[in-house]
VEXSEFI-88366 format. One line per 5 residues: number of its first residue (from 1); their letters; for each residue y, z, x of C-alpha. Coordinates in steps of 0.2 Angstrom, whole numbers. Layout:
residues N
NUM) A) Y:Z:X ~ ...;
END
This chain:
residues 964
1) MTFTL) 322:93:141 ~ 307:83:148 ~ 316:66:147 ~ 334:62:148 ~ 343:47:140;
6) IETQP) 351:36:153 ~ 356:20:144 ~ 358:14:126 ~ 359:-5:122 ~ 360:-14:105;
11) LTDIH) 348:-28:106 ~ 352:-39:91 ~ 342:-54:97 ~ 326:-44:93 ~ 333:-33:79;
16) STGYL) 331:-17:90 ~ 341:-4:99 ~ 335:0:116 ~ 335:18:123 ~ 331:20:141;
21) YKHNK) 325:37:147 ~ 320:45:163 ~ 306:58:165 ~ 315:73:174 ~ 301:78:184;
26) TGAQV) 294:62:191 ~ 308:49:188 ~ 297:39:178 ~ 306:27:166 ~ 302:25:147;
31) LHLDN) 310:12:136 ~ 310:14:117 ~ 314:-2:107 ~ 318:6:91 ~ 317:-4:75;
36) RDENK) 308:-3:58 ~ 293:-14:63 ~ 277:-5:57 ~ 267:-14:70 ~ 270:-1:84;
41) AFAIA) 266:-5:102 ~ 264:5:118 ~ 263:-3:135 ~ 262:6:152 ~ 264:-5:169;
46) FKTPP) 261:0:186 ~ 268:-9:201 ~ 252:-14:210 ~ 255:-25:226 ~ 239:-33:233;
51) YSDNG) 236:-31:251 ~ 222:-44:252 ~ 210:-55:242 ~ 199:-41:238 ~ 204:-41:220;
56) ITHIL) 208:-22:221 ~ 221:-23:207 ~ 211:-33:195 ~ 195:-22:198 ~ 206:-7:194;
61) EHSVL) 212:-14:178 ~ 194:-15:173 ~ 188:1:180 ~ 200:13:174 ~ 194:9:156;
66) NGSEA) 177:14:161 ~ 178:32:156 ~ 190:46:159 ~ 192:65:160 ~ 196:68:142;
71) YPSKE) 186:53:136 ~ 170:53:148 ~ 160:39:139 ~ 156:24:149 ~ 168:12:141;
76) PFVEL) 181:20:129 ~ 189:3:129 ~ 174:-5:120 ~ 173:10:109 ~ 191:8:103;
81) IKSSL) 187:-11:100 ~ 173:-5:89 ~ 182:9:80 ~ 201:6:79 ~ 213:-4:68;
86) NTFLN) 222:-10:83 ~ 232:-26:82 ~ 232:-28:101 ~ 221:-20:114 ~ 219:-26:131;
91) AMTYP) 224:-25:150 ~ 231:-38:162 ~ 232:-40:180 ~ 248:-50:187 ~ 252:-54:205;
96) DKTVY) 262:-38:207 ~ 259:-27:191 ~ 245:-21:180 ~ 249:-19:162 ~ 240:-8:148;
101) PVAST) 246:-13:131 ~ 240:-7:114 ~ 247:-9:96 ~ 243:-4:78 ~ 251:-3:61;
106) NDKDY) 242:14:58 ~ 252:29:65 ~ 236:39:68 ~ 228:25:76 ~ 243:21:87;
111) MNLMS) 243:39:94 ~ 224:38:97 ~ 225:22:107 ~ 240:28:117 ~ 230:45:121;
116) VYLDA) 215:35:127 ~ 224:23:137 ~ 235:37:146 ~ 220:47:150 ~ 212:31:157;
121) VFKPK) 225:26:169 ~ 229:44:175 ~ 212:52:175 ~ 199:39:177 ~ 181:43:181;
126) LISDP) 181:30:195 ~ 188:42:206 ~ 172:52:207 ~ 159:39:201 ~ 156:24:213;
131) QILAQ) 145:16:200 ~ 160:10:191 ~ 166:-1:206 ~ 148:-7:208 ~ 148:-13:190;
136) EGWHY) 165:-19:187 ~ 169:-25:205 ~ 154:-29:215 ~ 137:-22:222 ~ 122:-28:232;
141) HLENT) 109:-30:219 ~ 90:-29:224 ~ 77:-22:212 ~ 62:-25:223 ~ 59:-27:242;
146) EDELI) 53:-45:240 ~ 67:-51:229 ~ 82:-60:237 ~ 97:-50:239 ~ 112:-55:228;
151) YKGVV) 130:-49:223 ~ 133:-44:205 ~ 149:-38:197 ~ 159:-42:182 ~ 175:-47:191;
156) YNEMK) 165:-55:205 ~ 157:-67:193 ~ 174:-69:183 ~ 183:-75:198 ~ 169:-87:204;
161) GALGS) 173:-95:187 ~ 191:-94:188 ~ 194:-100:206 ~ 182:-115:201 ~ 197:-123:192;
166) PDRAL) 208:-135:203 ~ 223:-129:194 ~ 220:-111:199 ~ 217:-117:217 ~ 233:-128:217;
171) YQAMS) 243:-113:211 ~ 236:-101:224 ~ 239:-114:238 ~ 257:-116:231 ~ 260:-97:232;
176) EQLYG) 253:-96:250 ~ 265:-110:255 ~ 280:-104:247 ~ 278:-85:249 ~ 266:-84:264;
181) SSIYA) 274:-69:272 ~ 273:-58:256 ~ 260:-50:244 ~ 262:-66:233 ~ 251:-75:246;
186) HESGG) 236:-65:240 ~ 224:-68:226 ~ 227:-53:215 ~ 212:-58:204 ~ 201:-57:219;
191) DPISI) 192:-70:230 ~ 173:-69:228 ~ 172:-71:247 ~ 183:-55:250 ~ 178:-45:235;
196) PELTQ) 163:-38:243 ~ 175:-31:257 ~ 182:-18:244 ~ 176:0:248 ~ 175:15:236;
201) EEFVS) 187:24:248 ~ 200:10:247 ~ 198:10:228 ~ 201:28:226 ~ 215:29:239;
206) YHAQY) 224:14:230 ~ 223:22:213 ~ 230:38:219 ~ 245:29:227 ~ 250:17:214;
211) YHPSN) 244:25:197 ~ 257:38:198 ~ 271:40:184 ~ 284:38:198 ~ 277:20:200;
216) SLTVV) 276:16:181 ~ 286:8:168 ~ 283:12:150 ~ 288:4:134 ~ 286:11:116;
221) YGDID) 291:0:102 ~ 293:0:83 ~ 295:13:69 ~ 288:28:79 ~ 291:47:78;
226) RDVVF) 300:47:96 ~ 297:66:99 ~ 279:65:95 ~ 276:49:106 ~ 286:56:120;
231) NQIAR) 277:73:120 ~ 261:63:121 ~ 267:54:137 ~ 274:70:144 ~ 258:78:143;
236) YFNDY) 252:66:157 ~ 268:64:167 ~ 271:83:168 ~ 255:84:180 ~ 264:75:193;
241) ELNDE) 278:78:206 ~ 291:65:210 ~ 285:52:222 ~ 299:46:233 ~ 289:32:241;
246) QTDFT) 295:17:231 ~ 286:0:229 ~ 297:-13:236 ~ 293:-31:231 ~ 307:-39:241;
251) FELKA) 304:-48:257 ~ 313:-60:269 ~ 312:-77:261 ~ 307:-91:273 ~ 305:-109:270;
256) PEMLD) 286:-114:273 ~ 282:-119:291 ~ 270:-132:284 ~ 279:-144:273 ~ 263:-153:267;
261) YHGTY) 247:-143:264 ~ 230:-152:263 ~ 215:-143:256 ~ 200:-148:245 ~ 192:-142:228;
266) SITEG) 175:-144:222 ~ 167:-157:210 ~ 149:-160:206 ~ 138:-166:220 ~ 136:-185:219;
271) DNPEN) 152:-187:209 ~ 164:-200:215 ~ 180:-191:222 ~ 191:-206:222 ~ 207:-204:212;
276) KSYLG) 203:-186:208 ~ 215:-177:219 ~ 228:-165:214 ~ 246:-166:220 ~ 259:-153:218;
281) LGWHI) 278:-152:223 ~ 285:-134:223 ~ 302:-126:226 ~ 307:-108:227 ~ 322:-108:215;
286) GLADD) 327:-90:212 ~ 323:-72:210 ~ 319:-61:194 ~ 337:-56:191 ~ 344:-74:191;
291) NLDII) 343:-74:173 ~ 354:-88:168 ~ 348:-100:181 ~ 330:-97:177 ~ 333:-101:159;
296) GMQVL) 343:-115:164 ~ 329:-122:174 ~ 317:-120:159 ~ 329:-130:148 ~ 331:-142:162;
301) NAVLF) 312:-144:163 ~ 312:-148:145 ~ 324:-162:148 ~ 315:-169:163 ~ 297:-167:157;
306) GNNDA) 298:-164:137 ~ 289:-180:133 ~ 283:-196:141 ~ 299:-204:139 ~ 309:-190:147;
311) PLKKA) 317:-196:163 ~ 307:-189:177 ~ 290:-189:168 ~ 293:-208:163 ~ 297:-212:181;
316) LIEAE) 281:-204:188 ~ 271:-212:174 ~ 277:-229:179 ~ 274:-226:197 ~ 255:-224:193;
321) IGGDI) 252:-210:205 ~ 238:-202:195 ~ 233:-195:178 ~ 241:-180:169 ~ 258:-175:174;
326) SAGVD) 265:-157:171 ~ 279:-147:177 ~ 287:-129:174 ~ 295:-113:180 ~ 282:-102:187;
331) EFGWP) 286:-83:188 ~ 276:-77:202 ~ 284:-61:202 ~ 300:-56:211 ~ 301:-74:217;
336) IAYII) 302:-89:204 ~ 296:-106:208 ~ 297:-123:200 ~ 281:-134:202 ~ 277:-152:197;
341) EIQDA) 258:-156:197 ~ 249:-173:195 ~ 230:-173:191 ~ 217:-186:195 ~ 229:-194:208;
346) NEAKL) 227:-205:223 ~ 232:-193:238 ~ 238:-208:248 ~ 253:-208:235 ~ 260:-192:240;
351) DTFKN) 275:-200:248 ~ 278:-211:233 ~ 277:-194:222 ~ 291:-187:233 ~ 302:-202:233;
356) VVKDT) 301:-205:214 ~ 306:-187:211 ~ 320:-188:224 ~ 326:-205:218 ~ 326:-200:200;
361) LSKLV) 334:-184:202 ~ 348:-191:213 ~ 351:-204:200 ~ 353:-191:186 ~ 365:-182:197;
366) EEGID) 375:-197:200 ~ 376:-204:183 ~ 374:-188:173 ~ 361:-182:161 ~ 362:-188:143;
371) RELIT) 371:-173:135 ~ 361:-176:119 ~ 345:-172:129 ~ 353:-156:134 ~ 359:-151:117;
376) AALNR) 342:-155:110 ~ 333:-144:123 ~ 345:-130:120 ~ 342:-131:101 ~ 323:-130:102;
381) QKFAL) 324:-115:113 ~ 336:-107:101 ~ 325:-111:86 ~ 309:-104:95 ~ 318:-87:99;
386) REAAI) 324:-85:82 ~ 307:-89:75 ~ 299:-77:86 ~ 310:-63:80 ~ 302:-64:63;
391) SESNP) 284:-69:68 ~ 271:-55:65 ~ 255:-65:70 ~ 257:-58:88 ~ 263:-40:91;
396) RGVAY) 281:-42:95 ~ 281:-26:105 ~ 269:-32:117 ~ 278:-48:120 ~ 295:-38:122;
401) ALTAF) 287:-25:134 ~ 281:-40:145 ~ 299:-47:144 ~ 307:-31:150 ~ 295:-29:164;
406) STWLY) 300:-46:170 ~ 316:-39:177 ~ 313:-20:176 ~ 299:-20:188 ~ 311:-26:202;
411) DYSPF) 324:-12:198 ~ 334:-23:188 ~ 339:-19:170 ~ 325:-20:157 ~ 337:-26:144;
416) SNLSF) 343:-42:154 ~ 330:-54:145 ~ 329:-45:129 ~ 347:-52:125 ~ 344:-70:126;
421) NNYLD) 357:-79:115 ~ 371:-75:127 ~ 362:-85:140 ~ 359:-100:129 ~ 378:-99:123;
426) ELTKL) 383:-99:141 ~ 372:-113:145 ~ 379:-123:131 ~ 396:-121:137 ~ 391:-125:155;
431) AKTGY) 382:-140:150 ~ 399:-149:148 ~ 404:-145:166 ~ 390:-153:175 ~ 380:-136:176;
436) FETLI) 363:-144:175 ~ 367:-159:188 ~ 373:-145:200 ~ 356:-136:196 ~ 346:-151:201;
441) EEKLL) 356:-152:217 ~ 355:-134:222 ~ 337:-129:216 ~ 328:-146:220 ~ 337:-159:230;
446) NNDHK) 346:-149:243 ~ 333:-135:244 ~ 323:-133:260 ~ 312:-119:253 ~ 300:-132:247;
451) TSVTL) 282:-138:250 ~ 269:-150:244 ~ 250:-147:240 ~ 237:-160:241 ~ 219:-155:235;
456) IAEPG) 206:-168:238 ~ 190:-168:228 ~ 174:-163:238 ~ 158:-166:230 ~ 147:-150:231;
461) KNDRI) 159:-139:239 ~ 156:-124:228 ~ 137:-126:229 ~ 138:-127:248 ~ 149:-111:249;
466) EKERH) 136:-103:237 ~ 122:-108:248 ~ 130:-102:264 ~ 135:-85:255 ~ 117:-83:249;
471) AKLQE) 110:-87:266 ~ 121:-74:275 ~ 115:-61:262 ~ 97:-65:266 ~ 101:-63:285;
476) FKANL) 110:-47:281 ~ 95:-41:271 ~ 83:-46:286 ~ 93:-35:297 ~ 93:-20:287;
481) TEAEL) 82:-5:291 ~ 69:1:279 ~ 80:16:275 ~ 95:4:272 ~ 84:-7:261;
486) NQIIE) 77:7:251 ~ 95:14:248 ~ 100:-3:241 ~ 85:-3:230 ~ 89:15:225;
491) DTKAL) 107:11:221 ~ 103:-4:211 ~ 90:5:200 ~ 102:20:198 ~ 115:8:192;
496) IERQE) 103:-1:180 ~ 98:16:173 ~ 117:21:170 ~ 119:4:161 ~ 104:7:150;
501) TPDKA) 107:25:146 ~ 117:28:130 ~ 132:38:130 ~ 130:56:125 ~ 134:59:107;
506) EDLDK) 146:73:112 ~ 156:61:124 ~ 157:47:110 ~ 164:61:98 ~ 178:64:110;
511) IPTLE) 185:47:107 ~ 198:49:93 ~ 195:38:78 ~ 201:37:60 ~ 192:45:45;
516) REDLS) 186:36:29 ~ 201:41:19 ~ 212:32:32 ~ 204:16:26 ~ 210:6:10;
521) PDIES) 199:-6:0 ~ 215:-15:-4 ~ 219:-33:2 ~ 236:-41:4 ~ 238:-54:-9;
526) VPFEM) 247:-69:-2 ~ 258:-78:-14 ~ 250:-95:-17 ~ 253:-108:-31 ~ 248:-125:-34;
531) TEMFE) 256:-140:-44 ~ 253:-159:-44 ~ 260:-169:-29 ~ 255:-187:-31 ~ 241:-194:-43;
536) GTNLY) 226:-184:-39 ~ 234:-173:-25 ~ 242:-157:-25 ~ 257:-147:-19 ~ 252:-130:-13;
541) YSDQF) 266:-117:-9 ~ 268:-99:-3 ~ 284:-91:-8 ~ 288:-80:7 ~ 303:-74:17;
546) TSEID) 305:-85:32 ~ 323:-82:38 ~ 329:-99:30 ~ 316:-109:39 ~ 306:-122:29;
551) YITYY) 288:-125:35 ~ 280:-141:29 ~ 263:-148:31 ~ 256:-165:26 ~ 237:-165:24;
556) FDLSD) 229:-182:24 ~ 212:-182:16 ~ 199:-190:27 ~ 183:-187:16 ~ 179:-206:15;
561) FEAEE) 180:-209:34 ~ 163:-209:43 ~ 158:-196:56 ~ 159:-209:70 ~ 177:-212:66;
566) FSKIS) 183:-194:69 ~ 186:-195:88 ~ 198:-210:86 ~ 206:-200:71 ~ 208:-185:83;
571) LLSHL) 216:-197:96 ~ 227:-204:83 ~ 233:-186:78 ~ 239:-184:96 ~ 248:-200:97;
576) IGNLD) 258:-196:81 ~ 275:-190:86 ~ 272:-195:105 ~ 275:-214:104 ~ 289:-225:100;
581) TKKHS) 292:-229:81 ~ 300:-244:72 ~ 316:-235:71 ~ 318:-226:88 ~ 311:-225:105;
586) LSEFR) 301:-210:110 ~ 316:-203:119 ~ 327:-205:104 ~ 314:-198:92 ~ 310:-183:102;
591) KSVNT) 329:-180:104 ~ 331:-179:85 ~ 315:-168:83 ~ 322:-155:96 ~ 340:-157:89;
596) YTGGI) 336:-154:71 ~ 319:-145:70 ~ 308:-132:77 ~ 295:-145:81 ~ 283:-158:73;
601) YASNV) 265:-160:78 ~ 249:-167:71 ~ 231:-162:73 ~ 214:-161:63 ~ 205:-147:54;
606) VFTDK) 189:-147:45 ~ 186:-134:31 ~ 169:-130:23 ~ 168:-127:4 ~ 157:-115:-4;
611) DGVAK) 143:-127:-5 ~ 143:-130:13 ~ 151:-148:11 ~ 164:-152:26 ~ 182:-156:20;
616) PYLYI) 191:-165:34 ~ 210:-167:35 ~ 222:-175:48 ~ 239:-165:46 ~ 256:-166:52;
621) RGKAL) 266:-150:52 ~ 285:-147:54 ~ 298:-134:53 ~ 317:-133:52 ~ 331:-123:45;
626) YENLD) 336:-126:27 ~ 351:-135:32 ~ 340:-148:42 ~ 327:-151:28 ~ 332:-170:26;
631) HLIAL) 330:-173:45 ~ 314:-164:45 ~ 306:-174:31 ~ 313:-191:37 ~ 306:-187:55;
636) MTEAV) 289:-181:49 ~ 287:-197:38 ~ 293:-208:52 ~ 280:-200:65 ~ 266:-207:55;
641) EDILI) 273:-222:44 ~ 282:-230:59 ~ 272:-226:74 ~ 270:-240:86 ~ 253:-241:95;
646) KDKSK) 255:-255:107 ~ 261:-248:124 ~ 247:-247:136 ~ 255:-235:149 ~ 262:-223:136;
651) VLSIV) 245:-222:127 ~ 236:-220:144 ~ 247:-205:149 ~ 244:-196:133 ~ 225:-199:134;
656) QSLKA) 225:-193:153 ~ 234:-177:147 ~ 221:-175:133 ~ 208:-176:147 ~ 217:-163:157;
661) DLEDQ) 218:-151:142 ~ 199:-153:138 ~ 195:-150:156 ~ 205:-134:155 ~ 195:-129:140;
666) INYGA) 179:-132:150 ~ 186:-121:164 ~ 193:-107:153 ~ 184:-109:136 ~ 167:-117:138;
671) HVLSS) 159:-103:128 ~ 167:-110:113 ~ 163:-128:117 ~ 144:-124:121 ~ 143:-113:105;
676) NYALS) 150:-127:94 ~ 140:-140:102 ~ 124:-130:98 ~ 131:-126:80 ~ 134:-145:77;
681) QFSPT) 115:-147:77 ~ 114:-137:61 ~ 132:-139:53 ~ 141:-155:48 ~ 157:-146:50;
686) HALKD) 154:-142:67 ~ 147:-159:71 ~ 164:-166:65 ~ 173:-153:76 ~ 163:-158:91;
691) RTDGI) 170:-176:88 ~ 188:-170:86 ~ 190:-157:100 ~ 173:-153:108 ~ 161:-160:121;
696) GYFYY) 158:-176:110 ~ 177:-179:110 ~ 178:-176:129 ~ 166:-190:132 ~ 175:-201:120;
701) IKEVI) 192:-198:129 ~ 184:-202:146 ~ 178:-219:139 ~ 195:-223:132 ~ 203:-220:149;
706) NQLQT) 190:-232:156 ~ 194:-245:143 ~ 212:-244:145 ~ 211:-245:164 ~ 200:-260:163;
711) GEETA) 211:-271:152 ~ 202:-267:135 ~ 217:-259:126 ~ 218:-273:113 ~ 202:-267:104;
716) IFDTL) 207:-249:105 ~ 224:-252:98 ~ 217:-263:84 ~ 205:-250:78 ~ 219:-236:79;
721) NETLH) 231:-246:69 ~ 218:-250:56 ~ 214:-232:55 ~ 232:-228:53 ~ 235:-240:39;
726) RLFNK) 220:-233:30 ~ 231:-216:29 ~ 245:-225:21 ~ 239:-220:3 ~ 247:-207:-8;
731) ARIHL) 230:-202:-15 ~ 226:-194:2 ~ 242:-183:4 ~ 242:-165:-1 ~ 257:-154:4;
736) LYVGD) 258:-136:9 ~ 276:-128:8 ~ 279:-110:15 ~ 296:-103:11 ~ 308:-100:-3;
741) GERVE) 299:-104:-19 ~ 315:-109:-27 ~ 315:-124:-15 ~ 299:-131:-20 ~ 305:-144:-33;
746) MIKEK) 318:-150:-22 ~ 305:-152:-8 ~ 293:-161:-19 ~ 306:-173:-24 ~ 312:-177:-6;
751) VSESF) 294:-179:0 ~ 289:-190:-14 ~ 304:-201:-10 ~ 300:-202:8 ~ 282:-209:4;
756) KAFET) 288:-221:-9 ~ 282:-236:1 ~ 264:-230:1 ~ 252:-237:-12 ~ 241:-226:-22;
761) KNDLP) 222:-231:-20 ~ 211:-220:-29 ~ 192:-221:-31 ~ 189:-219:-12 ~ 171:-217:-7;
766) TARYV) 165:-200:-1 ~ 156:-200:16 ~ 140:-189:18 ~ 142:-179:34 ~ 126:-173:43;
771) ANTKE) 122:-162:57 ~ 119:-169:74 ~ 101:-172:81 ~ 93:-156:87 ~ 92:-156:106;
776) STAFI) 93:-142:118 ~ 106:-149:131 ~ 114:-144:148 ~ 130:-150:154 ~ 133:-150:173;
781) TSQDV) 150:-145:180 ~ 156:-140:197 ~ 158:-122:193 ~ 147:-108:200 ~ 145:-99:184;
786) NYVAA) 138:-104:167 ~ 142:-103:148 ~ 125:-100:139 ~ 124:-104:120 ~ 110:-103:107;
791) ATHSD) 112:-107:89 ~ 102:-109:73 ~ 102:-110:54 ~ 92:-99:42 ~ 92:-98:23;
796) LMEDK) 90:-79:26 ~ 108:-79:33 ~ 116:-90:19 ~ 120:-75:8 ~ 133:-67:20;
801) KGSDS) 138:-50:15 ~ 152:-39:21 ~ 139:-29:31 ~ 135:-44:41 ~ 153:-43:48;
806) VLATI) 149:-25:53 ~ 133:-32:61 ~ 143:-44:71 ~ 154:-30:78 ~ 138:-21:83;
811) LRFDY) 131:-36:91 ~ 147:-41:100 ~ 152:-24:107 ~ 136:-15:109 ~ 121:-26:111;
816) LWNTI) 128:-42:119 ~ 142:-32:129 ~ 130:-20:136 ~ 116:-33:140 ~ 126:-49:144;
821) RVKGG) 141:-41:152 ~ 137:-24:159 ~ 120:-27:165 ~ 120:-46:167 ~ 137:-46:176;
826) AYGSM) 144:-60:164 ~ 163:-59:160 ~ 160:-59:141 ~ 150:-64:126 ~ 152:-71:109;
831) YQHSR) 143:-70:92 ~ 147:-80:76 ~ 139:-80:59 ~ 146:-92:45 ~ 144:-89:27;
836) HGQVS) 133:-104:26 ~ 119:-97:37 ~ 123:-104:55 ~ 122:-91:69 ~ 126:-93:87;
841) MASYR) 128:-82:103 ~ 136:-87:119 ~ 141:-80:136 ~ 156:-82:147 ~ 157:-85:166;
846) DPNIV) 138:-80:167 ~ 128:-80:183 ~ 112:-81:173 ~ 105:-93:161 ~ 87:-88:156;
851) ESLET) 91:-70:156 ~ 105:-73:143 ~ 95:-84:132 ~ 81:-70:131 ~ 94:-58:127;
856) YYQAG) 99:-68:112 ~ 81:-70:107 ~ 77:-51:108 ~ 91:-46:96 ~ 78:-43:83;
861) EYLNR) 70:-30:94 ~ 86:-22:96 ~ 90:-21:78 ~ 73:-14:74 ~ 76:0:86;
866) LSLTE) 94:3:80 ~ 97:20:73 ~ 115:25:68 ~ 122:40:60 ~ 135:38:46;
871) EEILK) 149:43:59 ~ 143:28:70 ~ 143:16:56 ~ 160:22:51 ~ 167:17:68;
876) YIIGT) 159:0:67 ~ 167:-2:50 ~ 184:3:56 ~ 182:-10:71 ~ 177:-23:59;
881) LSPIV) 192:-21:48 ~ 204:-22:63 ~ 206:-41:63 ~ 206:-42:44 ~ 221:-31:42;
886) RPASA) 231:-37:56 ~ 249:-43:51 ~ 253:-62:51 ~ 268:-72:51 ~ 274:-81:35;
891) IDKGI) 267:-98:40 ~ 251:-91:46 ~ 248:-82:30 ~ 252:-98:21 ~ 240:-109:31;
896) QQFGR) 226:-95:30 ~ 228:-95:11 ~ 227:-114:10 ~ 211:-113:21 ~ 204:-101:9;
901) YQAGV) 208:-112:-6 ~ 199:-126:2 ~ 184:-115:6 ~ 183:-108:-12 ~ 187:-90:-6;
906) TDDDR) 197:-81:-19 ~ 206:-64:-18 ~ 191:-56:-28 ~ 180:-63:-14 ~ 190:-55:-1;
911) RRIKQ) 191:-38:-11 ~ 172:-39:-13 ~ 169:-43:6 ~ 181:-29:11 ~ 172:-16:-1;
916) EILNT) 155:-22:6 ~ 161:-18:23 ~ 167:-1:18 ~ 150:2:9 ~ 139:-4:24;
921) TADEL) 123:6:26 ~ 110:7:40 ~ 97:-1:29 ~ 107:-16:26 ~ 110:-18:45;
926) KARAK) 92:-16:50 ~ 87:-28:36 ~ 94:-43:47 ~ 81:-39:61 ~ 69:-51:51;
931) FFENF) 80:-66:54 ~ 83:-62:73 ~ 64:-60:75 ~ 62:-79:72 ~ 78:-84:81;
936) KEDAT) 70:-92:96 ~ 58:-103:85 ~ 72:-113:78 ~ 86:-111:90 ~ 94:-125:100;
941) QVVIG) 101:-121:118 ~ 116:-127:126 ~ 122:-123:143 ~ 138:-128:152 ~ 137:-124:170;
946) NKTQI) 131:-125:188 ~ 121:-140:194 ~ 109:-131:205 ~ 104:-117:192 ~ 102:-131:178;
951) DKLSD) 91:-142:189 ~ 80:-128:193 ~ 77:-125:174 ~ 76:-143:168 ~ 60:-140:158;
956) HFDQI) 71:-129:146 ~ 82:-143:140 ~ 79:-160:131 ~ 92:-168:141 ~ 104:-164:155;
961) KELY) 121:-173:157 ~ 136:-173:168 ~ 151:-166:160 ~ 164:-168:175;
END
C-alpha cells in the first residue's frame, strides 16, 4: 500500500470521523475528515520557517501558483478562479507555515483543483524562471536610461501597504520582544527594506528544502472517494524519498531583555502626533499543545474585555489612557501570547496602563470572578461552536484543516482542537474551583515572560523612508556600469514582454475544467413566505433546518429619515446593545445575552428596489436555542426600547472603537471605501452607505469624538435619543424569521407582545434620496501605496444581463488582473456593475495612480480587441457561476432572500440571469465596448493614498482632503 492508516478518531463535535494516514515512502501524513458534507476540501500545508525579513515564504506562496510543469500557463491560479466552481480557492502565509486550500461541491471540479495545486507546489516553474520572482517578489524596474530606477513587485507593494498599519507594527514589535531568539521575530510577509535582498538562488534552494512531502501535512475533507483522492496525492508524493531532516519550531524560551520597547509609526506629514501613540502589553502564555489553558484564556478574555463594562476594560476606560482598547489570545505559532492594546494613547501613561492592569487583575484574584460572567462566556463559546458545525457559508473543511494544523504542525495530535466540547466541559467544572483566578496569576500576574510596546506617531516617517530608499536607488544606478544599466533595462523589458504576451492556447488547454454538460440552469429555491406583522408591516419567514436555533431580525424602516440623519442612525445602531438599559447595567445585559443567546447586534442596510429607489433599514439581529426564545425576544426588545444614552465615557469608548475599526478598513479595505465614495456620486444607495459606513461616516465619527471630548455631549445625546424615539413605531417594524416554520405563529405572537408599548403611526413621509455632488477627490493617508477608484453611471448599462456578469469576470481576472496587478505591481483590483447602471473599478495597494486610472479608461479598447473562442467563453461562464452556486447557511439564505424581495428580484429573475450567463456569446461581450469608450468622459475619480504622490497630481482632483 502507498499509505498506512495510523490512527482513527471519532470527531462528534464536527460530525466526522478522522483517519490519519502516513505515506510509506516519505513519511508524509494525510488526514481524512470523513463525513457526508458535499462541500469537499483539500489543504496542503508546509512548515516554512522564515530566516530573515526578506519575505521568502510569502513570495513563494504567490510564486508557486505562477505556472508548473503540468500546467505551464503563467497563472493557473487565476485561470481556476475564472473557470472553476470552487467554493474556496486561496493560499495563505503564516509566521511558520504556508497553506494551500481549495474546496468545491462538484466532484470533478474538486479533483481538478487538487491536481493543479499539487502540481503547483511540487513542480513550479519558478525553479527555472527567475521572472516569476521578479514579478511576484521584487525587481529593479527601468525602461529607459533616463528614467529613475525603482523597485516593483506584487508582494513588495503589498507589504508597503500592510506595514503602514500601526496595528501590524505593534504586532511585529511584540513578536520581536517576546520571541526575539526565534523565527517568530521575523516578518514572514516580508519587509520592503529587506525584500530586495532575496536572490533567485535562495528562492530555489528554499523551495527544494521545504516544499517536500516529508515537510508537509495534508487534509482532505468531506464526501470524497478516498481511493481516487489518495491516488492523486500519491502521484506526487511517490516522486520523493524520505527526508529525515525535520523542521523544528521549538526554541529556548527566554524573557525579553528589554522590558519596555519604544518605537515609532508613521502618520501624515503635518499631522499632530499628540495622543496618537499605540501602547501594548504582552505575555507569553503557552505553547500550541496547551489546549485547555489556551481555550481557558480565550474564555477569560471574554470575561475581562467582552464589553465596555467588563472588569478590566472598564477599569482601563475609566483611567482615560487612550482611545480604543482591545485584547486577545494571539497564536504566533508554536508559542502563544496574550496582548492588550490601546490606540490613540498618551505614551506618558504607560505606567498607568500597567498599574491598572495589575491592580484590577489582583483584585479579581483576591475577590474572585463573578461566576455568572464565566458561565456566560462559556455558553457563548459553546453556542458559536455548535452553530459553526451547521454553517455552510464558509467551507467547514478549510476551517477544520486550519484547526488541525494549529497543533499538528508542531508534532502534536491533529485531533486535539477538533474535539472542543470536552475542553469546554472541563472548564465548566474547573470554574467552580478557582481555575480562572489561578490562570490570571500564572499567565499574567506572576509571569516574567512579558513586555510592553510603545509606538509613538511620527509625522512623515514613511515618506522620509521612501525618499531615502529612492535616493539610494538613484545612487546605486549612478554607480552602475553601462553594461549593468543595459542589463536592468533588458530585464525590465523582457519582464514586460512576458506580462503582455498571452499564454499559448495549448498551455491554457492543459488546465482541467468542467464541460457545459456539468453545468445546470437550475437554481436553489429558498423557502420564503410572508404574512402581516403589524398594520402595514410584514413578517417574512424562511422554513429551514437550523439545529433548533431561532434566527430573528427586526427591520426598522427608515425611509422617512433624511440623508443627513444617516450617520447618527449608524452610530445609534452601534450603541444598541452596548449601553446600560432601564432594566439592567451593561454588564448585566451582556451577561444575559451571552448566557441565553448566540448574540444580539444591530446595524444598517440599504437595499435598492427594481426602480433604483433606496430602501434603508436599521436592523437588530439575534439568535438562540429554541428553549431560550423568550429570553431572546425580551433582550432584543430591551436593547432598543430601554437603551440609556447618557453616559459620556461609555459612548466615547464605543465611538473610539468605531474610529479604530474604520481606520482598519482604510488600512485593509480602502479599495472598497474609495469605490463606494466614487459610486455615491451616481447612486443614492451608495450615498447613504457612505454616510453609514464609508468615508463620510469616518469624518462624522471623528467629529463626534471631538464634541464628546470638548463637553458638547448633551447635544449629541439629545439628537440620538430623539432619533431613537422616532423608531418606537410599529409601522416601521418588519420581522424576518429563519427556522422551523411551525414556530412562526408563536414567534409572531411573542414579538407582537414585546412591542405592545409602541404606538402605530402610519402615513410617514417618504424622503427623497439623491446622489452626492460629483467631485473627483483624493484622500491623504500615511500609507506608501494607493487605492485608486473611478466610477460612473450610464443608461447603456442599466439593462444588466447575465452576460454582464461574465464580462465582470473577464475584466476582473483578465484585463484588470494583468494590467493593474501583474504589470502595474498593485496587490489587487476590483470591478463592480449594478443592475441600475453604476460601474466602478478600483485598485488595492497600488504604487500607481495615473497609470491605473488610464487602465480603467482603456477598457473599451481592450473589449474591442477581445477575441474569444467558445471554449474560452465557457471557462468564464463557469467562473461566473462559482459564487452563485456556493452553499450558504440557513440564516444567510434567509437574509439573501429577504434582500432579493426588497430589491424586487424573483426566482424567475434568478433563473433568467443564470440562463443568460450560460448563453453568453462573444458578440454580447463586445457590445459593451461602446460604454467603456465613454467611461472617462463622465467618470469621477477617488484616490486614498500617499500624500507625496497625490500632491504631485493635484490637478487631477477637484479637492484633496486629509483622511488620517
